[in-house]
C-alpha positions as CSV (number, residue, x, y, z in Angstrom):
1,M,8.4,-2.3,9.6
2,K,5.3,-4.5,9.9
3,R,2.0,-4.7,8.2
4,S,-1.3,-5.0,10.0
5,L,-3.0,-6.0,6.7
6,L,-2.6,-4.4,3.3
7,L,-2.8,-0.7,4.1
8,L,-4.5,1.8,1.9
9,L,-2.1,4.7,1.9
10,G,-3.8,6.9,-0.7
11,I,-6.7,9.1,0.3
12,T,-7.2,8.6,4.0
13,A,-5.0,9.4,7.0
14,L,-3.8,6.3,8.8
15,L,-2.3,5.5,12.1
16,S,0.3,2.7,12.3
17,A,-0.8,0.4,15.1
18,N,2.4,-1.5,15.4
19,A,4.1,-1.5,18.8
20,Q,7.5,-0.8,17.4
21,Y,10.5,0.1,19.5
22,S,10.3,3.5,17.9
23,N,7.3,5.8,17.9
24,S,4.3,5.1,15.7
25,H,3.8,7.5,12.8
26,L,0.8,9.3,11.5
27,L,0.5,9.2,7.8
28,H,-1.4,12.3,6.6
29,N,-2.3,12.8,2.9
30,N,0.6,10.5,2.0
31,Y,0.8,9.6,-1.7
32,S,4.6,9.0,-1.4
33,I,5.9,6.0,-3.3
34,K,9.3,4.6,-2.2
35,V,10.6,3.6,-5.6
36,N,13.4,1.2,-4.6
37,E,12.0,0.1,-1.2
38,L,12.5,-3.6,-2.3
39,E,16.0,-3.2,-3.7
40,K,18.5,-3.0,-0.8
41,I,20.5,-6.1,-1.8
42,K,20.1,-5.9,-5.5
43,P,19.8,-2.1,-6.3
44,L,17.9,-2.2,-9.5
45,N,16.5,1.3,-9.4
46,P,13.8,1.3,-12.1
47,F,13.9,5.1,-12.4
48,A,17.7,5.4,-12.8
49,N,17.4,5.8,-16.6
50,Q,14.0,7.2,-16.9
51,T,15.1,10.4,-18.7
52,T,15.8,8.3,-21.8
53,T,13.1,5.6,-21.4
54,I,10.2,7.7,-20.3
55,Q,9.2,10.9,-22.0
56,R,8.0,13.2,-19.2
57,N,6.8,16.7,-19.5
58,I,9.0,18.4,-16.8
59,I,7.6,21.8,-15.9
60,W,10.0,22.7,-13.1
61,S,13.2,21.3,-11.7
62,E,16.2,22.0,-9.5
63,D,19.5,20.1,-9.5
64,F,21.5,22.5,-7.3
65,S,24.3,22.9,-9.9
66,N,24.4,26.6,-8.9
67,G,23.8,26.2,-5.2
68,I,20.6,26.9,-3.3
69,P,18.6,29.5,-5.4
70,N,18.8,33.0,-4.1
71,N,15.0,33.4,-4.0
72,W,14.5,30.3,-1.8
73,T,14.0,31.1,1.9
74,F,15.3,29.5,5.1
75,G,13.3,29.1,8.2
76,G,12.9,27.1,11.4
77,Y,14.8,27.4,14.7
78,Y,17.4,25.8,17.0
79,T,17.5,25.8,20.8
80,N,20.4,27.4,22.7
81,S,21.8,26.4,26.1
82,S,19.2,28.6,27.8
83,S,16.4,26.7,26.0
84,V,15.7,29.8,23.9
85,Q,14.6,29.2,20.3
86,I,16.9,31.0,17.8
87,P,15.4,31.4,14.3
88,F,17.1,30.1,11.2
89,P,19.0,31.8,9.6
90,D,21.0,33.1,12.5
91,M,22.8,36.1,11.0
92,T,24.5,37.0,14.3
93,Q,26.9,34.2,13.8
94,N,30.0,34.3,11.7
95,P,29.5,32.6,9.4
96,P,25.7,32.7,9.5
97,I,23.9,29.5,10.3
98,Y,21.2,28.7,7.8
99,G,20.3,25.1,8.9
100,W,20.1,23.7,5.4
101,E,23.5,23.6,3.7
102,Y,24.8,23.3,0.1
103,R,27.4,20.8,-0.9
104,G,29.0,21.8,-4.3
105,P,32.1,20.9,-6.3
106,N,33.9,24.0,-4.9
107,T,32.4,24.5,-1.5
108,Q,33.9,23.5,1.9
109,P,32.9,20.9,2.6
110,D,32.3,19.7,-1.0
111,V,30.3,17.0,-2.7
112,T,32.5,14.3,-1.2
113,T,31.1,15.0,2.3
114,G,27.7,14.1,3.7
115,T,27.2,14.6,7.4
116,R,30.0,16.2,9.4
117,G,28.4,14.9,12.7
118,A,29.9,12.5,15.2
119,Y,27.3,9.7,14.7
120,G,25.6,10.0,11.3
121,G,28.1,7.9,9.2
122,N,29.8,9.0,6.0
123,A,27.3,7.9,3.4
124,L,26.5,10.2,0.5
125,I,23.4,10.6,-1.6
126,I,23.5,8.8,-4.9
127,S,21.6,10.8,-7.5
128,P,22.1,11.5,-11.3
129,T,23.7,14.9,-10.6
130,A,25.2,14.5,-7.2
131,T,28.6,15.6,-8.4
132,N,27.4,19.0,-9.3
133,G,25.8,19.7,-5.9
134,F,23.1,18.6,-3.4
135,I,21.6,20.0,-0.2
136,I,21.7,18.6,3.4
137,F,20.1,19.3,6.7
138,D,23.0,18.0,8.9
139,S,21.1,17.6,12.3
140,D,23.9,15.5,13.8
141,Y,26.6,18.1,13.1
142,L,24.4,21.1,14.1
143,D,24.0,19.5,17.6
144,N,27.5,18.2,18.3
145,A,29.9,19.9,15.8
146,G,31.3,16.5,15.0
147,T,32.5,15.6,18.5
148,Q,31.2,12.4,20.1
149,G,29.6,13.1,23.5
150,A,29.3,16.9,22.8
151,F,25.5,16.9,22.8
152,G,24.0,20.3,22.6
153,L,27.4,22.0,22.0
154,G,27.2,22.4,18.2
155,P,26.4,25.5,16.3
156,A,22.6,24.9,16.3
157,P,21.6,22.3,18.9
158,T,18.5,20.2,19.0
159,P,15.6,20.4,19.4
160,H,15.6,22.1,16.0
161,V,13.5,22.4,12.9
162,G,14.9,23.4,9.5
163,T,12.7,24.6,6.6
164,L,13.7,25.4,3.0
165,T,11.1,27.0,0.8
166,T,11.1,27.4,-3.0
167,D,10.0,30.5,-4.8
168,T,6.6,30.4,-6.6
169,I,6.0,27.8,-9.3
170,D,3.5,28.4,-12.1
171,C,1.4,25.2,-12.5
172,S,-1.7,27.0,-13.9
173,N,-1.7,25.0,-17.1
174,Y,-1.0,21.6,-15.4
175,P,-3.8,20.1,-13.3
176,N,-2.2,16.6,-13.1
177,L,1.2,16.6,-11.4
178,Q,3.8,14.5,-9.6
179,L,6.8,15.5,-7.6
180,Q,10.0,13.4,-7.8
181,L,13.3,13.8,-5.9
182,N,16.3,11.9,-4.8
183,S,16.0,11.7,-1.0
184,F,18.5,10.1,1.4
185,Q,17.9,10.2,5.1
186,R,19.3,8.6,8.2
187,S,17.1,9.2,11.3
188,F,17.4,9.0,15.1
189,F,14.1,10.7,15.7
190,G,14.3,13.3,12.9
191,Q,11.4,13.3,10.4
192,A,11.3,14.5,6.8
193,F,8.3,16.4,5.5
194,V,7.3,18.1,2.3
195,S,4.5,20.8,2.4
196,F,2.6,22.5,-0.4
197,S,1.0,25.9,-0.8
198,T,-1.2,27.3,-3.5
199,D,-1.2,30.9,-2.3
200,A,2.5,31.8,-2.4
201,G,3.2,30.5,1.1
202,T,0.3,32.2,3.0
203,T,-1.1,28.8,4.0
204,W,0.3,25.2,3.8
205,P,-2.7,22.9,3.9
206,D,-1.1,19.7,2.6
207,T,2.0,17.9,4.1
208,V,3.5,14.6,3.3
209,E,5.9,12.7,5.5
210,L,8.7,10.8,3.7
211,H,10.5,7.7,4.7
212,M,9.0,7.2,8.2
213,L,12.1,5.5,9.4
214,D,12.6,3.5,12.6
215,V,15.2,4.5,15.2
216,N,18.7,4.4,13.6
217,A,17.3,3.4,10.2
218,A,18.1,4.9,6.9
219,T,16.9,4.9,3.3
220,D,19.1,3.7,0.5
221,E,21.6,6.3,-0.8
222,D,19.9,6.2,-4.2
223,N,16.4,6.3,-2.8
224,V,13.9,8.1,-5.1
225,E,10.6,9.4,-3.9
226,K,7.5,10.2,-6.0
227,I,4.5,12.1,-4.7
228,L,1.2,12.6,-6.4
229,I,0.5,16.3,-6.0
230,S,-2.4,17.0,-8.4
231,D,-4.7,17.7,-5.4
232,F,-2.1,19.8,-3.7
233,I,-0.9,22.3,-6.3
234,G,-2.3,21.2,-9.6
235,G,-3.5,24.2,-11.6
236,S,-2.0,26.8,-9.2
237,S,-0.2,29.8,-10.6
238,T,1.4,30.6,-7.2
239,A,2.5,27.2,-5.9
240,M,5.3,26.7,-3.5
241,I,7.1,23.7,-1.9
242,Q,8.7,23.5,1.5
243,F,11.1,20.9,2.8
244,I,11.0,20.4,6.5
245,F,13.5,18.5,8.8
246,E,11.6,18.1,12.0
247,G,14.0,17.4,14.9
248,A,12.1,18.8,17.8
249,T,9.5,16.1,18.6
250,A,10.5,14.2,21.8
251,G,12.1,10.9,20.9
252,N,13.2,9.2,24.0
253,A,15.6,9.8,26.9
254,N,18.5,10.0,24.4
255,G,17.2,13.1,22.6
256,T,15.4,14.3,19.5
257,G,16.3,15.0,15.9
258,Y,19.7,13.9,14.8
259,Y,21.5,12.4,11.8
260,H,20.7,14.0,8.4
261,W,18.5,14.5,5.3
262,Q,20.1,14.9,1.8
263,I,18.1,16.0,-1.3
264,D,18.9,16.4,-5.0
265,D,17.3,16.4,-8.4
266,I,13.9,17.7,-7.6
267,E,11.4,17.9,-10.4
268,I,7.7,18.5,-11.0
269,S,6.2,16.8,-14.1
270,E,2.9,16.0,-15.6
271,I,1.6,12.5,-14.7
272,P,0.8,10.3,-17.8
273,P,-2.8,9.5,-18.7
274,Y,-2.4,5.8,-18.1
275,D,-0.2,4.6,-15.3
276,L,-1.1,1.8,-12.9
277,L,1.3,0.4,-10.3
278,I,1.5,-2.3,-7.7
279,Y,2.7,-0.8,-4.5
280,S,2.7,-3.9,-2.3
281,N,1.8,-7.6,-2.3
282,D,0.7,-10.2,0.2
283,C,1.1,-14.0,0.6
284,Y,-0.3,-16.0,3.4
285,F,-1.3,-19.6,4.2
286,D,-4.8,-20.8,5.1
287,N,-3.8,-22.4,8.5
288,N,-6.0,-25.5,7.7
289,D,-9.0,-23.2,8.2
290,V,-8.1,-23.0,11.9
291,V,-8.8,-19.5,13.4
292,N,-5.6,-17.8,14.6
293,A,-6.4,-17.0,18.2
294,T,-4.3,-13.8,18.1
295,L,-5.4,-12.3,14.8
296,G,-9.0,-13.7,14.9
297,I,-8.8,-15.0,11.3
298,E,-7.9,-18.2,9.5
299,I,-4.3,-17.3,8.6
300,R,-0.7,-18.3,8.9
301,D,1.7,-15.6,7.7
302,Y,4.1,-15.8,4.8
303,C,7.3,-17.7,5.4
304,G,10.3,-18.0,3.1
305,Q,11.0,-21.7,3.8
306,V,8.2,-24.1,4.8
307,P,8.4,-27.9,5.1
308,L,6.2,-29.9,2.8
309,N,4.3,-31.5,5.7
310,Q,3.5,-28.0,7.0
311,I,2.3,-26.4,3.7
312,D,-1.2,-25.3,3.0
313,S,-3.2,-23.3,0.4
314,I,-1.7,-19.9,-0.3
315,N,-3.7,-16.6,-0.7
316,F,-2.5,-13.8,-2.8
317,G,-3.1,-10.1,-2.2
318,F,-2.4,-6.9,-4.1
319,Y,-2.2,-3.2,-3.4
320,A,-2.7,-1.4,-6.7
321,M,-2.9,2.3,-7.4
322,N,-3.9,4.4,-10.4
323,W,-1.1,6.9,-10.7
324,G,-2.4,8.2,-14.1
325,A,-4.8,10.9,-15.0
326,M,-7.4,8.7,-16.5
327,S,-9.6,5.9,-15.0
328,Q,-8.8,2.3,-15.9
329,N,-10.3,-1.1,-15.4
330,L,-8.0,-3.1,-13.2
331,E,-6.9,-6.7,-13.8
332,T,-4.5,-8.7,-11.6
333,S,-2.5,-11.8,-12.4
334,I,-0.5,-14.4,-10.4
335,N,2.1,-16.5,-12.2
336,I,4.2,-19.0,-10.3
337,S,7.2,-20.8,-11.7
338,N,10.0,-23.1,-10.4
339,A,13.7,-22.3,-10.3
340,S,14.1,-23.5,-13.9
341,G,11.4,-21.3,-15.2
342,S,8.7,-23.9,-15.7
343,S,5.1,-22.7,-15.0
344,L,3.5,-24.2,-11.9
345,Y,0.3,-22.0,-11.6
346,S,-1.4,-19.0,-13.1
347,N,-4.5,-17.1,-12.3
348,T,-6.1,-13.8,-13.6
349,E,-9.0,-11.9,-12.0
350,S,-10.8,-8.7,-13.1
351,Y,-12.0,-5.9,-10.9
352,G,-13.9,-2.7,-11.5
353,L,-12.9,0.8,-12.5
354,L,-10.0,2.5,-10.6
355,N,-10.2,6.2,-10.7
356,P,-7.1,8.6,-10.8
357,G,-5.3,8.8,-7.5
358,D,-7.3,5.9,-6.0
359,S,-5.9,2.7,-4.6
360,M,-7.4,-0.8,-4.2
361,S,-6.6,-3.6,-1.7
362,L,-7.8,-7.0,-3.0
363,Y,-7.2,-10.7,-2.8
364,H,-7.6,-13.4,-5.4
365,Y,-10.5,-15.8,-4.9
366,N,-8.5,-18.7,-6.2
367,K,-5.6,-20.2,-4.1
368,F,-2.6,-22.3,-4.8
369,L,-1.5,-25.5,-3.0
370,P,2.2,-26.5,-3.6
371,S,2.7,-30.2,-4.1
372,A,6.5,-30.7,-4.2
373,V,9.7,-29.4,-2.6
374,G,11.6,-26.7,-4.4
375,E,11.7,-22.9,-5.0
376,H,8.5,-21.2,-6.0
377,I,8.8,-17.8,-7.7
378,I,5.6,-15.7,-7.7
379,E,5.0,-12.8,-10.1
380,Y,2.3,-10.3,-9.2
381,E,1.1,-8.1,-12.1
382,V,-1.5,-5.4,-12.4
383,T,-2.8,-4.3,-15.9
384,G,-5.4,-1.9,-17.2
385,D,-7.3,-1.5,-20.5
386,S,-4.7,1.0,-22.0
387,V,-1.0,0.9,-22.6
388,D,0.8,1.7,-19.4
389,A,3.3,4.6,-19.3
390,T,5.6,2.8,-16.8
391,P,5.1,-1.0,-17.1
392,F,8.1,-1.8,-15.0
393,D,6.2,-0.8,-11.8
394,N,3.3,-3.0,-12.7
395,I,5.1,-6.2,-11.5
396,L,6.5,-7.4,-8.2
397,E,8.2,-10.7,-7.5
398,K,8.5,-12.7,-4.3
399,G,9.3,-16.3,-3.6
400,F,9.3,-19.1,-1.1
401,I,10.9,-22.5,-0.9
402,V,9.1,-25.8,0.0
403,T,11.6,-27.8,2.0
404,D,12.0,-31.2,3.4
405,T,12.7,-30.2,7.0
406,V,13.5,-26.4,7.2
407,F,11.0,-23.9,8.6
408,N,12.2,-20.3,8.3
409,P,10.4,-17.1,7.8
410,Y,13.5,-15.7,6.0
411,Y,13.6,-16.1,2.2
412,P,17.2,-16.8,1.2
413,N,16.8,-15.1,-2.2
414,S,15.3,-11.9,-0.8
415,N,16.1,-8.7,-2.6
416,Q,15.7,-6.6,0.5
417,T,17.6,-7.7,3.6
418,D,18.3,-5.7,6.7
419,V,20.4,-6.7,9.7
420,I,19.5,-6.7,13.5
421,G,21.5,-7.9,16.4
422,T,23.4,-6.9,19.5
423,G,24.3,-3.3,19.8
424,H,21.5,-2.1,17.6
425,F,19.2,-0.9,20.4
426,T,20.0,1.0,23.6
427,G,20.7,-1.8,26.1
428,G,20.7,-4.4,23.3
429,D,23.9,-6.1,24.3
430,D,24.3,-9.1,26.7
431,G,21.0,-10.9,26.9
432,F,19.5,-9.4,23.7
433,K,16.9,-11.7,22.1
434,M,15.4,-12.2,18.7
435,A,12.5,-14.5,18.0
436,N,10.6,-15.8,15.0
437,L,7.1,-17.2,15.1
438,I,6.5,-20.5,13.4
439,S,3.1,-22.2,13.1
440,L,2.9,-26.0,12.8
441,L,0.0,-27.8,11.2
442,E,1.5,-31.3,11.9
443,A,3.5,-32.5,14.9
444,D,7.2,-32.7,14.3
445,E,10.5,-32.9,16.1
446,I,12.9,-29.9,16.2
447,T,16.5,-31.1,16.1
448,S,18.6,-28.0,15.5
449,V,18.4,-24.2,14.7
450,R,20.4,-22.4,12.1
451,I,21.0,-18.7,12.3
452,G,22.2,-16.6,9.3
453,L,25.1,-14.4,10.3
454,N,25.9,-11.1,8.6
455,R,29.5,-10.1,7.7
456,S,30.4,-6.6,6.7
457,Q,33.2,-4.1,6.6
458,T,31.0,-1.9,8.7
459,D,31.2,-2.6,12.4
460,Y,27.5,-1.9,12.9
461,Y,26.6,-4.8,10.6
462,N,29.4,-7.2,11.3
463,T,29.4,-10.5,13.3
464,V,32.6,-11.0,15.4
465,P,33.6,-14.5,16.5
466,G,33.4,-15.2,20.2
467,G,29.9,-14.1,21.0
468,M,27.7,-16.6,22.7
469,I,24.1,-17.7,22.0
470,Q,21.5,-20.0,23.4
471,I,18.4,-21.2,21.6
472,S,15.1,-21.5,23.4
473,I,11.7,-22.6,22.1
474,F,8.5,-21.3,23.8
475,D,4.9,-21.5,22.9
476,T,2.7,-18.4,22.5
477,L,0.2,-19.2,25.3
478,G,0.0,-16.0,27.4
479,F,2.8,-14.3,25.6
480,Y,0.7,-11.8,23.5
481,S,-1.1,-10.4,26.5
482,A,1.7,-10.5,29.1
483,G,4.9,-10.8,27.1
484,V,5.9,-13.6,29.4
485,E,7.9,-16.4,27.8
486,N,7.8,-19.9,29.2
487,P,10.6,-21.9,27.3
488,I,9.9,-25.6,26.9
489,I,13.2,-26.5,25.0
490,F,16.8,-25.2,25.3
491,S,20.0,-25.6,23.5
492,D,23.4,-25.7,25.3
493,F,25.4,-22.4,25.2
494,Y,27.2,-22.0,21.9
495,F,30.1,-19.8,21.0
496,I,30.3,-18.3,17.5
497,T,33.5,-19.5,15.7
498,E,35.6,-18.3,12.9
499,D,34.2,-21.1,10.7
500,D,30.7,-19.9,11.5
501,T,31.4,-16.3,10.3
502,A,33.2,-17.6,7.3
503,N,30.2,-19.7,6.4
504,F,27.7,-16.9,7.3
505,E,25.8,-19.3,9.5
506,A,25.9,-21.2,12.8
507,I,24.0,-24.5,13.4
508,I,23.1,-25.2,17.0
509,P,21.9,-28.7,17.9
510,I,18.9,-29.1,20.2
511,P,19.9,-31.9,22.6
512,T,17.6,-34.5,24.1
513,T,18.9,-33.7,27.5
514,Y,19.6,-30.2,29.0
515,L,21.6,-29.8,32.2
516,G,21.2,-33.5,32.8
517,N,17.4,-33.5,32.4
518,P,15.6,-35.0,29.4
519,Q,13.7,-32.7,27.2
520,D,11.1,-33.6,24.6
521,R,11.9,-32.1,21.2
522,N,8.5,-33.0,19.7
523,L,6.3,-30.0,19.0
524,A,2.5,-30.4,18.8
525,P,0.5,-28.4,16.2
526,G,0.4,-24.8,17.2
527,S,2.5,-21.6,17.2
528,Y,6.0,-21.3,18.8
529,Y,8.7,-18.8,19.0
530,V,12.2,-19.9,18.0
531,C,14.3,-17.5,20.1
532,V,18.1,-16.7,20.0
533,E,19.5,-15.2,23.2
534,M,22.8,-13.4,22.5
535,Y,25.8,-12.2,24.5
536,N,28.4,-10.0,22.9
537,N,30.9,-9.6,25.7
538,A,29.9,-5.9,26.3
539,G,30.2,-5.0,22.7
540,N,33.4,-6.8,21.7
541,N,31.8,-9.8,19.9
542,D,28.6,-8.6,18.3
543,I,26.2,-11.0,16.6
544,R,24.2,-9.7,13.6
545,I,21.4,-11.7,12.1
546,R,19.9,-11.1,8.7
547,D,16.3,-9.9,8.4
548,D,14.2,-10.3,5.2
549,E,12.0,-7.2,4.7
550,S,10.8,-8.1,1.2
551,T,7.4,-9.0,2.6
552,L,6.0,-7.2,5.6
553,R,4.6,-9.7,8.0
554,Y,2.0,-9.3,10.7
555,P,2.9,-7.8,14.1
556,W,4.4,-10.2,16.6
557,E,5.5,-12.6,13.8
558,S,9.0,-11.5,14.9
559,A,10.0,-9.8,18.1
560,I,13.1,-8.5,20.0
561,F,13.7,-8.4,23.7
562,V,15.8,-5.5,25.0
563,P,17.4,-6.5,28.4
564,G,16.1,-4.5,31.3
565,E,13.0,-3.5,29.3
566,Q,10.5,-5.8,27.5
567,W,9.6,-7.6,24.3
568,Y,8.9,-5.4,21.3
569,T,7.4,-6.3,17.9
570,N,10.3,-5.4,15.6
571,G,12.1,-6.8,12.6
572,N,10.3,-8.8,10.0
573,A,11.6,-12.3,9.1
574,F,14.8,-13.1,10.9
575,N,17.1,-15.7,9.4
576,I,16.5,-18.1,12.3
577,A,15.6,-21.5,10.8
578,A,14.0,-24.3,12.8
579,N,15.3,-27.7,11.5
580,F,13.1,-30.7,11.8
581,G,14.1,-34.3,11.3
582,T,16.7,-36.6,12.9
583,W,19.8,-35.3,14.6
584,V,22.4,-37.8,16.1
585,P,24.4,-36.3,18.9
586,D,28.2,-36.7,18.9
587,N,29.0,-39.5,21.3
588,S,32.7,-39.6,20.6
589,S,33.5,-37.8,23.9
590,S,33.7,-39.7,27.1
591,V,32.7,-36.7,29.1
592,E,29.3,-37.0,30.7
593,E,27.2,-34.3,32.2
594,I,26.6,-34.1,35.9
595,S,22.9,-34.2,36.9
596,N,21.8,-30.6,37.5
597,S,20.0,-31.7,40.7
598,N,23.4,-32.1,42.4
599,I,24.5,-28.5,41.9
600,V,23.1,-25.3,43.5
601,V,24.6,-21.8,42.6
602,Y,23.4,-19.0,44.8
603,P,22.7,-16.1,44.9
604,N,22.3,-15.8,41.2
605,P,22.2,-13.0,40.1
606,T,24.8,-11.9,42.5
607,S,26.4,-8.6,43.4
608,G,29.8,-10.1,43.9
609,K,30.1,-13.4,45.9
610,V,28.4,-16.6,44.8
611,K,28.4,-20.1,46.4
612,V,28.6,-23.3,44.4
613,S,27.2,-26.3,46.3
614,F,27.4,-29.8,44.9
615,S,27.2,-33.4,46.1
616,V,29.8,-36.2,45.4
617,N,28.4,-39.7,45.3
618,E,31.7,-41.5,44.9
619,L,35.4,-40.6,45.2
620,A,36.2,-38.0,42.5
621,K,38.8,-35.5,41.4
622,A,37.0,-32.1,41.5
623,S,37.7,-28.7,40.1
624,I,35.7,-25.5,39.4
625,S,36.4,-23.0,36.6
626,I,35.0,-19.5,36.2
627,K,35.0,-18.2,32.6
628,D,34.0,-15.0,30.8
629,I,31.8,-14.8,27.8
630,T,34.7,-15.4,25.4
631,G,35.5,-18.7,27.1
632,K,38.6,-17.3,28.9
633,T,39.3,-18.9,32.3
634,L,39.3,-16.3,35.0
635,Q,39.6,-18.6,38.0
636,Y,40.5,-22.2,38.4
637,I,39.9,-23.9,41.8
638,N,41.4,-27.4,42.2
639,K,39.5,-29.2,44.9
640,G,41.6,-32.4,44.6
641,N,40.2,-35.8,45.4
642,L,36.9,-35.6,47.3
643,S,35.1,-38.4,49.0
644,T,31.3,-38.8,49.3
645,G,29.6,-35.8,50.7
646,I,28.2,-32.3,50.1
647,Y,30.7,-29.4,49.4
648,T,30.3,-25.6,49.1
649,E,32.8,-23.3,47.4
650,Q,32.4,-19.5,47.7
651,I,33.7,-17.6,44.7
652,D,34.4,-13.9,44.7
653,L,33.5,-12.0,41.4
654,S,33.6,-8.5,43.0
655,N,36.6,-7.4,40.9
656,Y,34.9,-8.2,37.6
657,K,32.7,-6.0,35.4
658,K,29.0,-6.7,35.6
659,G,27.8,-9.1,32.9
660,I,27.5,-12.8,32.2
661,Y,30.0,-15.4,33.5
662,F,30.0,-19.2,33.4
663,Y,31.0,-21.9,35.8
664,E,32.2,-25.4,35.0
665,L,32.2,-28.0,37.7
666,S,34.3,-31.1,36.9
667,L,34.0,-34.4,38.8
668,S,36.5,-36.8,37.3
669,N,35.1,-37.5,33.8
670,K,31.8,-35.6,34.3
671,T,31.2,-31.9,33.9
672,S,28.4,-29.3,34.3
673,N,28.2,-25.8,33.0
674,G,26.0,-22.9,34.0
675,K,25.5,-19.2,33.9
676,I,26.2,-16.6,36.6
677,V,24.8,-13.1,36.3
678,L,26.9,-10.5,38.0
679,M,24.9,-7.3,38.9
680,K,26.5,-4.1,40.3
């Protein structure tokens, strides 16, 4: 996800303006708080032990220890092969199809099974009482019955919508309320909603969307959602709640709905009188007071690692909310310390009254200018004029590192890291690109690029040695309006090794010559994309790069390119580091590169046959090799000793699969390498 500034999510309806690869989402009456949104790597769920640390007046709850209550009702529909909508529950089937299912200790399937679908994975909700039962809308299984490729052949195919509605809940004596539930979802294009009624289900005026996930994204298994519902059902004697899995909205050419939504441990409780929280925070650089041409403001976005010669004053922003029932005077504080805990900076500023349910987006007037290399740990805190009921959600931490030479949006000590790479998007295989924006205040020389590789027992997140990458640097002139990249610097092609994956990183030098031509590695002040182009050998050697999501950066600070389509703003802060300084190339090899002007490869791309033309200036032993993306030699053509002249060799690739191949021309002790694109 991205941010387009600190967004006020409380009272007003907002439209996300980000051009994500998935659809934008309309947030309507959304008071939802994602409790552990910032805790994917270090899951420190602050609400895990709240039953003992926070005394809440719980007025209604359901943990599904006895199944789905008999007085709850099922609704919605699925679509049969004739495009007819069949209502849930479908009692004509044996057994009946209800849409929502119960997983209990003695049911089949039981609490050890999440989705039964072919694509949704096998993850289970993690909740305090998951072992005594939970509920699931298994969209994946309902469409394909657990068989890959069997789209629309399951018991209740998509497009489908599943609703589950409680009986009436008496809230007449409780005007100030919150809803809390464990909620785990993985989404293709399925959406999760909670609706509220005050008239026993006659009307449903208020609806909240939870999670708002991108394509193929998921919440944490132990995700907890809190929703402020005072204005929805507070004081109602005939309140009802409805849980809606919406899998009918058109997604893309690959379908609608899909995957699953698991729920457990639902409760309604009174909100405390005094309870402030900090929902999000911001951190950006002044950009030397130069107006950013794209954003129209004097700003450089947050980066996790910034060289000292590129640092500037830092601005601090807060998004605070009054979750309590009483108004409070708001005060915000910034405290910065180094890695050893010594204080480097502190600042406190006061604001006006914050009323119940209201939120406030604000920035400190005072700024901080780092003066030395090292890690800087920032603590953001909001306080009021009364003792807070949940002080643990009044503080957020983030950090950045002032370096000698490394410029990287990724913060290595992030507590929320995702993974993006080849195979994550339709068409996102050979030729998939990921790019970070870096903004230089001072001219400097880029000498290498380091990418952070992810390793995992799960194929979807694992980097496999053998994939190939190439680094390119391009400035942003014209890119934002047209999406056209004009690279100014390249690396040579680089194959990911076993050592790279063992070290969780690969370092790719930026040479002073590319294909025999000199290239200037010096970058003038301005904004540049550091781009990694990846080839995974048609899915056999995937490359996965870490993405820091602990601070949502501005749109187009990171971007992906899907082959055959276009650039999209996606991801957040990829672990793609630009290294500045001095790099000495390895001159131990006696192999020299042939001047690129002596070689012509055409047509390229080709549908099968390609010609390699080259000139020989002196007697030389010549050969041509054709290799696949793993480096395996597919053809070797020994031309023998050639005298001075121009030669052309036709090479037939017709029997190979479409994709990327490489040629290597050798003339005695000189070589040249290049890429051939085979299209069919």
